[in-house]
MIKEFI-919997 format. One record per residue (C-alpha): residue number from 1; x, y, z. Coordinates in nm, 3 decimals, padded with zeros to 5 digits, m for minus. Example, Ala and Ser with C-alpha at 12.3 -4.5 7.8 and 13.67 -1.06 7.14 Angstrom:
# MIKEFI-919997
 seq      px      py      pz
   1  01.230 m00.450  00.780
   2  01.367 m00.106  00.714
***
This chain:
# MIKEFI-919997
 seq      px      py      pz
   1  00.000  00.000  00.000
   2  00.133  00.342 m00.096
   3  00.173  00.613  00.166
   4 m00.156  00.784  00.247
   5 m00.207  01.158  00.225
   6 m00.350  01.330  00.531
   7 m00.709  01.353  00.407
   8 m00.720  00.988  00.297
   9 m00.566  00.877  00.627
  10 m00.830  01.069  00.826
  11 m01.116  00.925  00.619
  12 m00.974  00.573  00.632
  13 m00.931  00.585  01.009
  14 m01.291  00.698  01.054
  15 m01.422  00.413  00.836
  16 m01.203  00.157  01.015
  17 m01.326  00.273  01.355
  18 m01.685  00.216  01.243
  19 m01.604 m00.110  01.062
  20 m01.438 m00.242  01.378
  21 m01.778 m00.243  01.550
  22 m01.949 m00.487  01.308
  23 m01.934 m00.866  01.364
  24 m01.837 m00.942  01.004
  25 m01.496 m00.778  01.052
  26 m01.413 m00.903  01.402
  27 m01.184 m01.200  01.319
  28 m01.012 m01.023  01.029
  29 m00.941 m00.712  01.232
  30 m00.819 m00.912  01.533
  31 m00.592 m01.132  01.320
  32 m00.438 m00.830  01.145
  33 m00.378 m00.655  01.479
  34 m00.609 m00.363  01.397
  35 m00.789 m00.416  01.728
  36 m00.650 m00.540  02.060
  37 m00.844 m00.718  02.333
  38 m00.657 m00.526  02.604
  39 m00.743 m00.190  02.447
  40 m01.104 m00.283  02.379
  41 m01.198 m00.497  02.084
  42 m01.374 m00.214  01.905
  43 m01.089  00.037  01.932
  44 m00.811  00.070  01.671
  45 m00.453  00.019  01.785
  46 m00.225  00.326  01.777
  47 m00.024  00.194  01.478
  48 m00.336  00.114  01.278
  49 m00.183  00.202  00.939
  50  00.076 m00.075  00.969
  51 m00.186 m00.321  01.089
  52 m00.412 m00.226  00.796
  53 m00.149 m00.352  00.549
  54 m00.182 m00.700  00.709
  55 m00.561 m00.711  00.685
  56 m00.688 m00.995  00.467
  57 m00.921 m00.888  00.183
  58 m01.282 m01.002  00.195
  59 m01.458 m01.140 m00.112
  60 m01.790 m01.016 m00.245
  61 m01.928 m01.369 m00.206
  62 m01.848 m01.365  00.168
  63 m02.039 m01.041  00.220
  64 m02.329 m01.168  00.009
  65 m02.371 m01.476  00.229
  66 m02.423 m01.270  00.548
  67 m02.463 m00.900  00.458
  68 m02.630 m00.821  00.789
  69 m02.301 m00.887  00.969
  70 m02.161 m00.574  00.801
  71 m02.435 m00.330  00.902
  72 m02.294 m00.066  01.135
  73 m02.572  00.191  01.177
  74 m02.917  00.276  01.044
  75 m02.934  00.631  01.179
  76 m02.854  00.782  00.839
  77 m03.015  00.545  00.589
  78 m03.042  00.740  00.263
  79 m02.937  00.508 m00.019
  80 m03.037  00.152 m00.105
  81 m02.863 m00.014 m00.398
  82 m02.808 m00.355 m00.550
  83 m02.478 m00.498 m00.667
  84 m02.447 m00.578 m01.037
  85 m02.488 m00.953 m00.989
  86 m02.308 m01.039 m01.314
  87 m02.267 m01.399 m01.198
  88 m02.586 m01.412 m00.993
  89 m02.421 m01.314 m00.663
  90 m02.594 m00.979 m00.613
  91 m02.710 m00.840 m00.279
  92 m02.857 m00.516 m00.145
  93 m02.629 m00.262  00.022
  94 m02.703  00.056  00.215
  95 m02.534  00.394  00.257
  96 m02.590  00.733  00.417
  97 m02.616  01.095  00.309
  98 m02.245  01.178  00.311
  99 m02.175  00.880  00.085
 100 m02.454  00.983 m00.152
 101 m02.338  01.343 m00.171
 102 m01.982  01.230 m00.244
 103 m02.115  01.000 m00.518
 104 m02.312  01.277 m00.690
 105 m02.027  01.529 m00.657
 106 m01.774  01.288 m00.809
 107 m02.005  01.220 m01.103
 108 m02.075  01.590 m01.160
 109 m01.704  01.671 m01.152
 110 m01.607  01.399 m01.400
 111 m01.891  01.479 m01.644
 112 m01.785  01.844 m01.642
 113 m01.457  01.739 m01.807
 114 m01.665  01.659 m02.115
 115 m01.888  01.967 m02.094
 116 m02.183  01.765 m01.966
 117 m02.370  01.978 m01.713
 118 m02.705  01.931 m01.536
 119 m02.895  02.066 m01.839
 120 m02.763  01.795 m02.074
 121 m02.986  01.485 m02.057
 122 m02.826  01.142 m02.028
 123 m03.027  00.862 m02.191
 124 m02.947  00.531 m02.019
 125 m03.013  00.298 m02.309
 126 m03.089 m00.076 m02.304
 127 m02.941 m00.132 m01.958
 128 m03.036 m00.158 m01.589
 129 m02.906  00.194 m01.536
 130 m03.175  00.422 m01.395
 131 m03.192  00.803 m01.414
 132 m02.986  00.992 m01.158
 133 m03.030  01.359 m01.245
 134 m03.350  01.555 m01.312
 135 m03.321  01.557 m01.693
 136 m03.199  01.199 m01.732
 137 m03.399  00.923 m01.900
 138 m03.380  00.543 m01.899
 139 m03.501  00.352 m02.204
 140 m03.506 m00.027 m02.199
 141 m03.623 m00.313 m02.416
 142 m03.504 m00.535 m02.696
 143 m03.337 m00.362 m02.990
 144 m03.655 m00.321 m03.192
 145 m03.793 m00.050 m03.422
 146 m04.003  00.084 m03.135
 147 m03.699  00.132 m02.911
 148 m03.507  00.302 m03.193
 149 m03.810  00.524 m03.264
 150 m03.831  00.623 m02.895
 151 m03.460  00.701 m02.893
 152 m03.495  00.917 m03.203
 153 m03.790  01.105 m03.052
 154 m03.594  01.175 m02.733
 155 m03.297  01.305 m02.930
 156 m03.521  01.525 m03.147
 157 m03.667  01.690 m02.838
 158 m03.321  01.774 m02.706
 159 m02.965  01.660 m02.794
 160 m02.841  01.422 m02.527
 161 m02.566  01.189 m02.414
 162 m02.628  00.815 m02.456
 163 m02.507  00.582 m02.180
 164 m02.510  00.204 m02.148
 165 m02.325 m00.125 m02.177
 166 m02.093 m00.118 m02.481
 167 m02.231 m00.449 m02.608
 168 m02.588 m00.314 m02.616
 169 m02.489  00.028 m02.746
 170 m02.300 m00.142 m03.028
 171 m02.614 m00.342 m03.116
 172 m02.807 m00.014 m03.137
 173 m02.531  00.151 m03.341
 174 m02.519 m00.140 m03.588
 175 m02.898 m00.128 m03.626
 176 m02.881  00.247 m03.698
 177 m02.581  00.228 m03.931
 178 m02.649  00.427 m04.245
 179 m02.949  00.610 m04.098
 180 m02.977  00.980 m04.028
 181 m02.967  01.024 m03.649
 182 m03.050  01.336 m03.443
 183 m02.758  01.498 m03.265
 184 m02.584  01.295 m02.994
 185 m02.347  01.485 m02.764
 186 m02.153  01.186 m02.632
 187 m02.161  00.811 m02.572
 188 m02.075  00.681 m02.223
 189 m01.981  00.312 m02.209
 190 m02.000  00.144 m01.871
 191 m02.041 m00.196 m01.703
 192 m01.826 m00.395 m01.949
 193 m01.483 m00.380 m02.108
 194 m01.488 m00.139 m02.402
 195 m01.305 m00.275 m02.708
 196 m01.147 m00.063 m02.979
 197 m01.372 m00.190 m03.261
 198 m01.680 m00.098 m03.053
 199 m01.545  00.249 m02.988
 200 m01.487  00.302 m03.361
 201 m01.840  00.184 m03.444
 202 m02.000  00.411 m03.183
 203 m01.799  00.713 m03.297
 204 m01.885  00.646 m03.661
 205 m02.260  00.600 m03.615
 206 m02.332  00.861 m03.347
 207 m02.070  01.113 m03.460
 208 m01.987  01.183 m03.098
 209 m01.699  01.126 m02.855
 210 m01.696  00.794 m02.668
 211 m01.637  00.811 m02.291
 212 m01.530  00.510 m02.088
 213 m01.681  00.481 m01.739
 214 m01.596  00.238 m01.460
 215 m01.774  00.198 m01.130
 216 m01.869 m00.035 m00.850
 217 m02.131  00.137 m00.637
 218 m02.122 m00.081 m00.326
 219 m01.755 m00.005 m00.271
 220 m01.744  00.358 m00.381
 221 m01.548  00.305 m00.705
 222 m01.599  00.557 m00.982
 223 m01.395  00.662 m01.281
 224 m01.428  00.836 m01.616
 225 m01.185  00.865 m01.906
 226 m01.039  01.207 m01.970
 227 m01.110  01.401 m02.293
 228 m00.746  01.471 m02.375
 229 m00.570  01.134 m02.337
 230 m00.845  00.876 m02.294
 231 m00.701  00.737 m01.972
 232 m00.947  00.613 m01.709
 233 m00.921  00.841 m01.403
 234 m01.024  00.681 m01.072
 235 m01.178  00.901 m00.804
 236 m00.930  00.865 m00.518
 237 m01.128  01.100 m00.292
 238 m01.407  00.843 m00.240
 239 m01.214  00.520 m00.237
 240 m00.878  00.362 m00.150
 241 m00.755  00.136 m00.432
 242 m00.509 m00.153 m00.403
 243 m00.403 m00.446 m00.621
 244 m00.354 m00.760 m00.411
 245 m00.273 m01.095 m00.574
 246 m00.372 m00.955 m00.911
 247 m00.720 m00.840 m00.807
 248 m00.861 m00.500 m00.729
 249 m00.920 m00.445 m00.356
 250 m01.097 m00.130 m00.240
 251 m01.207  00.048  00.076
 252 m01.500  00.287  00.056
 253 m01.404  00.601  00.250
 254 m01.758  00.735  00.301
 255 m01.992  00.446  00.376
 256 m02.054  00.453  00.751
 257 m02.378  00.256  00.725
 258 m02.235 m00.061  00.574
 259 m01.857 m00.016  00.557
 260 m01.671 m00.249  00.323
 261 m01.299 m00.264  00.401
 262 m01.044 m00.423  00.168
 263 m01.326 m00.556 m00.045
 264 m01.275 m00.774 m00.353
 265 m01.548 m00.679 m00.600
 266 m01.419 m00.937 m00.851
 267 m01.261 m00.695 m01.100
 268 m00.903 m00.682 m01.222
 269 m00.741 m00.349 m01.306
 270 m00.397 m00.245 m01.418
 271 m00.273  00.078 m01.261
 272 m00.066  00.317 m01.467
 273  00.267  00.394 m01.297
 274  00.270  00.763 m01.398
 275  00.032  01.057 m01.395
 276 m00.188  01.121 m01.697
 277 m00.039  01.370 m01.948
 278 m00.369  01.565 m01.927
 279 m00.238  01.721 m01.606
 280 m00.506  01.586 m01.373
 281 m00.352  01.428 m01.067
 282 m00.453  01.096 m00.920
 283 m00.467  00.732 m01.015
 284 m00.537  00.611 m01.369
 285 m00.597  00.254 m01.476
 286 m00.702  00.008 m01.746
 287 m00.995 m00.225 m01.678
 288 m00.901 m00.585 m01.761
 289 m01.229 m00.755 m01.665
 290 m01.387 m00.972 m01.398
 291 m01.205 m01.268 m01.249
 292 m01.469 m01.517 m01.372
 293 m01.441 m01.381 m01.728
 294 m01.088 m01.506 m01.791
 295 m01.045 m01.678 m02.127
 296 m00.824 m01.978 m02.214
 297 m00.602 m01.880 m02.506
 298 m00.290 m02.012 m02.677
 299 m00.094 m01.775 m02.454
 300 m00.266 m01.888 m02.132
 301 m00.550 m01.733 m01.929
 302 m00.631 m01.379 m02.036
 303 m00.874 m01.116 m01.918
 304 m01.098 m00.967 m02.191
 305 m00.923 m00.633 m02.148
 306 m00.590 m00.794 m02.237
 307 m00.719 m00.900 m02.580
 308 m00.734 m00.690 m02.893
 309 m01.053 m00.767 m03.083
 310 m01.001 m00.659 m03.443
 311 m01.223 m00.450 m03.666
 312 m01.313 m00.666 m03.966
 313 m01.429 m00.528 m04.300
 314 m01.801 m00.569 m04.358
 315 m01.874 m00.658 m03.992
 316 m02.025 m00.384 m03.777
 317 m02.055 m00.572 m03.449
 318 m01.988 m00.921 m03.321
 319 m01.982 m01.145 m03.016
 320 m01.763 m01.451 m02.964
 321 m01.861 m01.740 m02.735
 322 m01.625 m02.034 m02.700
 323 m01.855 m02.332 m02.635
 324 m01.586 m02.603 m02.605
 325 m01.229 m02.675 m02.719
 326 m01.333 m02.724 m03.082
 327 m01.626 m02.487 m03.137
 328 m01.665 m02.112 m03.124
 329 m01.998 m01.938 m03.193
 330 m01.971 m01.604 m03.371
 331 m02.274 m01.370 m03.374
 332 m02.249 m01.095 m03.635
 333 m02.421 m00.774 m03.734
 334 m02.306 m00.696 m04.086
 335 m02.318 m00.406 m04.325
 336 m02.605 m00.423 m04.570
 337 m02.536 m00.559 m04.921
 338 m02.185 m00.658 m04.818
 339 m02.011 m00.973 m04.945
 340 m01.848 m01.112 m04.633
 341 m01.498 m01.249 m04.620
 342 m01.477 m01.438 m04.291
 343 m01.122 m01.566 m04.343
 344 m00.960 m01.279 m04.144
 345 m01.191 m01.356 m03.850
 346 m01.116 m01.730 m03.872
 347 m00.740 m01.666 m03.879
 348 m00.768 m01.440 m03.574
 349 m00.970 m01.704 m03.386
 350 m00.713 m01.974 m03.463
 351 m00.434 m01.746 m03.348
 352 m00.621 m01.686 m03.024
 353 m00.764 m02.032 m02.952
 354 m00.574 m02.270 m03.177
 355 m00.753 m02.490 m03.428
 356 m01.126 m02.433 m03.380
 357 m01.441 m02.450 m03.586
 358 m01.638 m02.129 m03.606
 359 m02.018 m02.141 m03.628
 360 m02.135 m01.810 m03.773
 361 m02.477 m01.665 m03.677
 362 m02.565 m01.356 m03.879
 363 m02.823 m01.128 m03.716
 364 m03.120 m01.125 m03.952
 365 m03.345 m00.883 m03.764
 366 m03.553 m00.680 m04.006
 367 m03.565 m00.332 m03.861
 368 m03.691 m00.166 m04.176
 369 m04.050 m00.144 m04.052
 370 m04.201 m00.041 m03.722
 371 m04.378 m00.305 m03.521
 372 m04.754 m00.322 m03.565
 373 m04.931 m00.346 m03.230
 374 m05.257 m00.532 m03.195
 375 m05.559 m00.314 m03.260
 376 m05.904 m00.299 m03.106
 377 m06.200 m00.065 m03.099
 378 m06.194  00.239 m02.869
 379 m06.470  00.090 m02.653
 380 m06.279 m00.239 m02.615
 381 m05.970 m00.046 m02.503
 382 m06.168  00.164 m02.255
 383 m06.320 m00.156 m02.115
 384 m05.971 m00.297 m02.067
 385 m05.814  00.000 m01.884
 386 m06.115  00.055 m01.659
 387 m06.200 m00.305 m01.568
 388 m05.902 m00.530 m01.639
 389 m05.532 m00.569 m01.553
 390 m05.304 m00.291 m01.677
 391 m05.009 m00.529 m01.669
 392 m05.188 m00.762 m01.911
 393 m05.284 m00.467 m02.130
 394 m04.923 m00.349 m02.156
 395 m04.803 m00.703 m02.223
 396 m05.061 m00.745 m02.502
 397 m04.956 m00.426 m02.682
 398 m05.324 m00.361 m02.752
 399 m05.398 m00.013 m02.890
 400 m05.732  00.130 m03.006
 401 m05.803  00.241 m03.359
 402 m05.895  00.596 m03.452
 403 m05.894  00.900 m03.225
 404 m05.845  00.702 m02.905
 405 m05.499  00.582 m03.011
 406 m05.321  00.906 m02.917
 407 m05.482  00.890 m02.571
 408 m05.370  00.528 m02.527
 409 m05.018  00.615 m02.641
 410 m05.002  00.899 m02.386
 411 m05.122  00.669 m02.107
 412 m04.866  00.409 m02.214
 413 m04.583  00.663 m02.211
 414 m04.683  00.769 m01.858
 415 m04.688  00.421 m01.705
 416 m04.476  00.201 m01.932
 417 m04.168  00.095 m01.734
 418 m03.962  00.076 m02.057
 419 m03.899  00.449 m02.014
 420 m03.821  00.622 m01.685
 421 m03.721  00.975 m01.593
 422 m03.612  01.141 m01.269
 423 m03.832  01.445 m01.327
 424 m04.152  01.240 m01.326
 425 m04.256  01.259 m01.692
 426 m04.071  01.167 m02.009
 427 m04.017  01.420 m02.289
 428 m04.229  01.199 m02.516
 429 m04.518  01.209 m02.268
 430 m04.478  01.585 m02.222
 431 m04.508  01.639 m02.598
 432 m04.818  01.414 m02.611
 433 m04.982  01.611 m02.329
 434 m04.928  01.937 m02.517
 435 m05.095  01.791 m02.824
 436 m05.388  01.668 m02.617
 437 m05.432  02.011 m02.455
 438 m05.449  02.178 m02.796
 439 m05.692  01.926 m02.940
 440 m06.063  01.993 m02.964
 441 m06.307  01.747 m02.812
 442 m06.345  01.397 m02.950
 443 m06.651  01.288 m03.150
 444 m06.729  00.989 m02.926
 445 m06.827  01.076 m02.568
 446 m06.649  00.772 m02.407
 447 m06.326  00.868 m02.587
 448 m06.357  01.230 m02.474
 449 m06.413  01.112 m02.116
 450 m06.101  00.892 m02.128
 451 m05.898  01.182 m02.267
 452 m05.997  01.392 m01.966
 453 m05.926  01.108 m01.721
 454 m05.581  01.051 m01.872
 455 m05.501  01.424 m01.840
 456 m05.603  01.412 m01.474
 457 m05.388  01.101 m01.434
 458 m05.093  01.291 m01.586
 459 m05.115  01.549 m01.305
 460 m04.974  01.289 m01.066
 461 m04.653  01.258 m01.270
 462 m04.570  01.628 m01.302
 463 m04.325  01.794 m01.067
 464 m04.402  02.142 m01.205
 465 m04.694  02.263 m00.991
 466 m04.793  02.540 m01.235
 467 m04.810  02.296 m01.525
 468 m05.006  02.055 m01.307
 469 m05.266  02.322 m01.228
 470 m05.291  02.422 m01.595
 471 m05.367  02.065 m01.700
 472 m05.609  02.018 m01.410
 473 m05.810  02.330 m01.496
 474 m05.825  02.220 m01.860
 475 m05.956  01.874 m01.766
 476 m06.198  02.020 m01.511
 477 m06.346  02.251 m01.776
 478 m06.391  01.969 m02.026
 479 m06.569  01.752 m01.766
 480 m06.803  02.042 m01.682
 481 m06.881  02.094 m02.052
 482 m06.972  01.726 m02.074
 483 m07.197  01.760 m01.766
 484 m07.033  01.439 m01.649
 485 m07.176  01.266 m01.340
 486 m07.000  00.930 m01.368
 487 m06.862  00.832 m01.028
 488 m06.513  00.705 m01.139
 489 m06.447  01.017 m01.348
 490 m06.554  01.247 m01.065
 491 m06.326  01.059 m00.824
 492 m06.045  01.120 m01.073
 493 m06.128  01.491 m01.044
 494 m06.063  01.475 m00.667
 495 m05.748  01.260 m00.671
 496 m05.502  01.532 m00.788
 497 m05.586  01.729 m00.471
 498 m05.350  01.487 m00.293
 499 m05.055  01.672 m00.444
 500 m05.183  02.031 m00.468
 501 m05.108  02.302 m00.214
 502 m05.367  02.333  00.060
 503 m05.581  02.623 m00.071
 504 m05.610  02.470 m00.416
 505 m05.692  02.129 m00.268
 506 m05.961  02.278 m00.043
 507 m06.113  02.458 m00.341
 508 m06.130  02.133 m00.537
 509 m06.318  01.964 m00.256
 510 m06.558  02.254 m00.208
 511 m06.645  02.276 m00.578
 512 m06.676  01.910 m00.670
 513 m07.016  01.749 m00.640
 514 m07.005  01.371 m00.643
 515 m07.284  01.121 m00.697
 516 m07.383  00.972 m00.362
 517 m07.285  00.615 m00.448
 518 m07.046  00.437 m00.677
 519 m06.744  00.209 m00.696
 520 m06.385  00.265 m00.791
 521 m06.277  00.117 m01.122
 522 m05.933 m00.011 m01.219
 523 m05.833  00.329 m01.361
 524 m05.915  00.494 m01.025
 525 m05.693  00.246 m00.842
 526 m05.399  00.310 m01.074
 527 m05.460  00.685 m01.052
 528 m05.450  00.675 m00.672
 529 m05.130  00.471 m00.671
 530 m04.968  00.726 m00.902
 531 m05.095  01.021 m00.694
 532 m04.961  00.877 m00.369
 533 m04.603  00.961 m00.468
 534 m04.679  01.334 m00.471
 535 m04.893  01.300 m00.159
 536 m04.605  01.130  00.022
 537 m04.365  01.411 m00.070
 538 m04.619  01.669  00.044
 539 m04.673  01.491  00.377
 540 m04.300  01.491  00.454
 541 m04.302  01.870  00.414
 542 m04.643  01.972  00.551
 543 m04.703  01.702  00.813
 544 m04.349  01.636  00.942
 545 m04.444  01.458  01.267
 546 m04.639  01.188  01.089
 547 m04.410  01.196  00.787
 548 m04.108  01.124  01.006
 549 m04.275  00.860  01.224
 550 m04.447  00.676  00.938
 551 m04.152  00.661  00.703
 552 m04.202  00.608  00.413
 553 m04.555  00.744  00.426
 554 m04.610  00.615  00.073
 555 m04.623  00.265  00.222
 556 m04.899  00.374  00.462
 557 m05.107  00.519  00.179
 558 m05.070  00.210 m00.041
 559 m05.152 m00.011  00.257
 560 m05.466  00.191  00.322
 561 m05.575  00.157 m00.040
 562 m05.514 m00.218 m00.046
 563 m05.735 m00.259  00.259
 564 m06.018 m00.021  00.167
 565 m06.037 m00.060 m00.213
 566 m06.335 m00.297 m00.201
 567 m06.529 m00.083  00.046
 568 m06.398  00.256 m00.060
 569 m06.590  00.572  00.024
 570 m06.504  00.934 m00.050
 571 m06.418  01.031  00.312
 572 m06.113  00.803  00.286
 573 m05.977  01.019  00.004
 574 m06.059  01.329  00.207
 575 m05.862  01.188  00.499
 576 m05.561  01.114  00.274
 577 m05.563  01.480  00.168
 578 m05.561  01.584  00.532
 579 m05.281  01.340  00.607
 580 m05.070  01.489  00.328
 581 m05.141  01.849  00.426
 582 m05.138  01.810  00.805
 583 m05.463  02.002  00.841
 584 m05.834  01.975  00.761
 585 m05.897  02.067  00.397
 586 m06.200  01.852  00.309
 587 m06.433  02.127  00.430
 588 m06.765  02.014  00.290
 589 m06.978  01.858  00.566
 590 m07.124  01.598  00.332
 591 m06.779  01.435  00.312
 592 m06.770  01.407  00.691
 593 m07.105  01.243  00.751
 594 m07.107  00.879  00.871
 595 m07.054  00.628  00.594
 596 m07.266  00.351  00.745
 597 m06.961  00.126  00.773
 598 m06.895  00.113  01.152
 599 m06.533 m00.001  01.123
 600 m06.456  00.255  00.852
 601 m06.612  00.536  01.053
 602 m06.412  00.433  01.362
 603 m06.093  00.413  01.152
 604 m06.148  00.762  01.011
 605 m06.209  00.902  01.359
 606 m05.891  00.740  01.489
 607 m05.677  00.851  01.196
 608 m05.806  01.209  01.202
 609 m05.734  01.220  01.577
 610 m05.365  01.144  01.531
 611 m05.300  01.335  01.207
 612 m05.486  01.649  01.307
 613 m05.450  01.866  01.616
 614 m05.621  01.624  01.855
 615 m05.456  01.530  02.183
 616 m05.315  01.189  02.265
 617 m05.589  01.108  02.516
 618 m05.868  01.147  02.259
 619 m05.665  00.951  02.006
 620 m05.620  00.666  02.255
 621 m05.996  00.656  02.308
 622 m06.050  00.650  01.931
 623 m05.808  00.360  01.895
 624 m05.997  00.165  02.164
 625 m06.324  00.231  01.982
 626 m06.167  00.107  01.658
 627 m06.066 m00.214  01.833
 628 m06.418 m00.255  01.971
 629 m06.575 m00.233  01.623
 630 m06.343 m00.491  01.466
 631 m06.533 m00.812  01.392
 632 m06.364 m00.964  01.085
 633 m06.019 m01.125  01.107
 634 m05.894 m00.869  00.857
 635 m06.023 m00.587  01.079
 636 m05.858 m00.733  01.390
 637 m05.530 m00.753  01.198
 638 m05.580 m00.393  01.086
 639 m05.615 m00.282  01.447
 640 m05.279 m00.447  01.525
 641 m05.124 m00.242  01.246
 642 m05.281  00.082  01.368
 643 m05.151  00.011  01.720
 644 m04.805 m00.017  01.569
 645 m04.848  00.316  01.390
 646 m04.949  00.471  01.724
 647 m04.631  00.341  01.888
 648 m04.421  00.495  01.610
 649 m04.598  00.830  01.638
 650 m04.586  00.843  02.017
 651 m04.235  00.690  02.035
 652 m04.338  00.425  02.287
 653 m04.135  00.109  02.345
 654 m04.158 m00.171  02.090
 655 m04.043 m00.526  02.156
 656 m03.886 m00.624  01.822
 657 m03.933 m01.001  01.857
 658 m04.296 m00.960  01.962
 659 m04.366 m00.733  01.667
 660 m04.190 m00.959  01.419
 661 m04.438 m01.226  01.526
 662 m04.729 m00.984  01.488
 663 m04.619 m00.897  01.135
 664 m04.572 m01.262  01.043
 665 m04.922 m01.346  01.167
 666 m05.104 m01.047  01.020
 667 m04.919 m00.927  00.709
 668 m05.129 m01.141  00.477
 669 m05.462 m01.062  00.638
 670 m05.497 m00.689  00.590
 671 m05.467 m00.700  00.211
 672 m05.799 m00.848  00.110
 673 m05.685 m00.892 m00.252
 674 m05.414 m01.149 m00.173
 675 m05.464 m01.522 m00.194
 676 m05.394 m01.743  00.108
 677 m05.034 m01.761  00.234
 678 m04.933 m01.445  00.045
 679 m04.785 m01.165  00.254
 680 m04.813 m00.793  00.198
 681 m04.529 m00.617  00.379
 682 m04.607 m00.271  00.236
 683 m04.823 m00.127  00.519
 684 m04.580 m00.271  00.776
 685 m04.272 m00.103  00.623
 686 m04.258  00.187  00.875
 687 m04.260 m00.070  01.156
 688 m04.004 m00.291  00.981
 689 m03.766  00.005  00.956
 690 m03.808  00.073  01.328
 691 m03.755 m00.296  01.409
 692 m03.438 m00.301  01.197
 693 m03.284 m00.029  01.415
 694 m03.388 m00.202  01.737
 695 m03.259 m00.540  01.621
 696 m02.926 m00.395  01.511
 697 m02.887 m00.231  01.852
 698 m02.942 m00.576  02.008
 699 m02.669 m00.728  01.791
 700 m02.918 m00.904  01.561
 701 m02.759 m00.779  01.239
 702 m02.897 m01.051  01.012
 703 m03.254 m01.002  01.135
 704 m03.210 m00.626  01.098
 705 m03.090 m00.674  00.741
 706 m03.389 m00.894  00.654
 707 m03.622 m00.626  00.793
 708 m03.452 m00.371  00.568
 709 m03.489 m00.596  00.265
 710 m03.859 m00.646  00.340
 711 m03.902 m00.270  00.383
 712 m03.795 m00.172  00.032
 713 m03.981  00.151 m00.052
 714 m04.276  00.069 m00.279
 715 m04.217  00.190 m00.633
 716 m04.411 m00.005 m00.891
 717 m04.258  00.173 m01.189
 718 m03.902  00.117 m01.065
 719 m03.961 m00.248 m00.979
 720 m04.127 m00.309 m01.316
 721 m03.838 m00.136 m01.489
 722 m03.586 m00.348 m01.298
 723 m03.770 m00.669 m01.386
 724 m03.780 m00.589 m01.758
 725 m03.417 m00.474 m01.757
 726 m03.301 m00.801 m01.603
 727 m03.495 m00.994 m01.867
 728 m03.387 m00.790 m02.170
 729 m03.089 m00.567 m02.096
 730 m02.845 m00.766 m01.888
 731 m02.470 m00.738 m01.937
 732 m02.316 m00.963 m02.203
 733 m01.944 m01.003 m02.258
 734 m01.840 m00.957 m02.620
 735 m01.596 m01.245 m02.577
 736 m01.650 m01.523 m02.327
 737 m01.531 m01.879 m02.261
 738 m01.777 m02.148 m02.150
 739 m01.527 m02.435 m02.148
***
């Protein structure tokens, strides 16, 4: 290990002091002499720097087996991430605010080298990479005409940087070869070794500089190539880098929640012995690849980054998979109308592997025409989105004919997990909304009604409050012109009040007259789920006591909806508005009259007592009355949950083992839409987070970790995006050896 500068030494000592307190490091630290039983097993020895050089590295697989043993504190839990899991050994890791700020600062600093500021969008293309900054977009899916069309539309709206795995980006570039492409400002390749022939292809097709990125989030690694010399600069402020026995070993200098010390992430790097000629100080390196990606060649085992994959005339992109000693599969994307000469490729393979037989697979995808989705009548589509599963609708690709198609396309662009943005709404959706606002009414009344409902739905995705109010007023006017009295549509008119400021929300409730009876439809349910995100953000600001105690409050809202969906009444929505705002805004007395459902009325009384200005004594009485009205098993289980919420709000003692049992016994009961034996942890998440802290304090790190895993913040769009990305846009080595 090289001599540490003062700042690195201070940061390393702080991390080691915290890491010394976690069970997963005890034997390693004791064996290296970092801690001494006579000084106190959790205190560093005076000569800790010398002892640190004797500390044995720890493998990613070891941490994955028992990650809870490496949890140090949950007082500053800000970031939850998942390791890449290239070989299936992924796990969830956690970090705090200082770590997250250092991560964002390092990224901002490195991107600035290339003139990429916060105003330049980054399109994460065909990968698991999700948006980080406000203007960023993630676009996933197979390399189809639809994906290429979406990419083109995004680039036409505003020039952007494209980012992704080089293998996938090369597939896109080969598919676009010869086409006219809107301006691209740069191409960032990350997650895999970038080969020279890929870089040439990307530069040629996108007419933009290619930037090489390297990172490993769980251990604080980050690096970007410099514009002048192309060398990969590693951020030495966030991480301590070492090469031990040929493998990269790192120590994250800012993760005090789950510190990883001398951690083997499985990568191999080659450090450059001198500073980069660009003048920037610090460590530079070449990425060789992952340890499990080594390839048997005539010259022995080689990492992918040690091989030079040639550019071959007529071949745009290729992938090589050695199946056994004799056979190599070669997948090709070729130039159109090109007579291929594969002899240069065969000679290169024989030089690399010896005498082998190459099986050539030429990509024959016809991308000349856009995909034709299934079509249906407007009324069939409306029936689907109001009464059937949205997941099945999206999977079917069903779109209505005629005027309703543009409405369906807007709804798809709002909810489809194949495109995600940090700012809440994609540029494609924003353009569709503008067109819908300018359009006159539709000829068919059901189509016009769906257009208005979709505009109201869009309000829940907008972060710009002025734009949200503009769209709302437009939709409100069109409903009034229709003299609409349909219950689901009128409920949609109330739902956006969850995210509006208090005066506007109160005005909505005062001026909306609902039919006395009705039932929610599927569109209402999806609209509420979308609106809860804004409501949760509002509650954290306007109702801080509840927002802090019931964290994340989004889980509470979703849990409420799951329980009450089948017996929903308007006062529930009024209560949610009050919960978000921290004060009474549903002013109309008709929304406060008894519903006729004794348990619901008792629940509303109890909830209003603890989220309003009522005292604890009256709230305790209300909770007792709620318990007295519970007759169904689901209602009894609900009372248990509400008692837990009361303990969080009033900061009374909680026995973690007792409450783990309560959750295990009741988690499946309070969601009436689940089949037997299914659990619904969502409404219990605030309690699980509290239990995780209590269990960690008791030394039950593994149980604490499992509580954290079960308390993942609910985000249906993100989870859907992650699922599709794992199915379609996983990493794929351009050259790999399966022998």
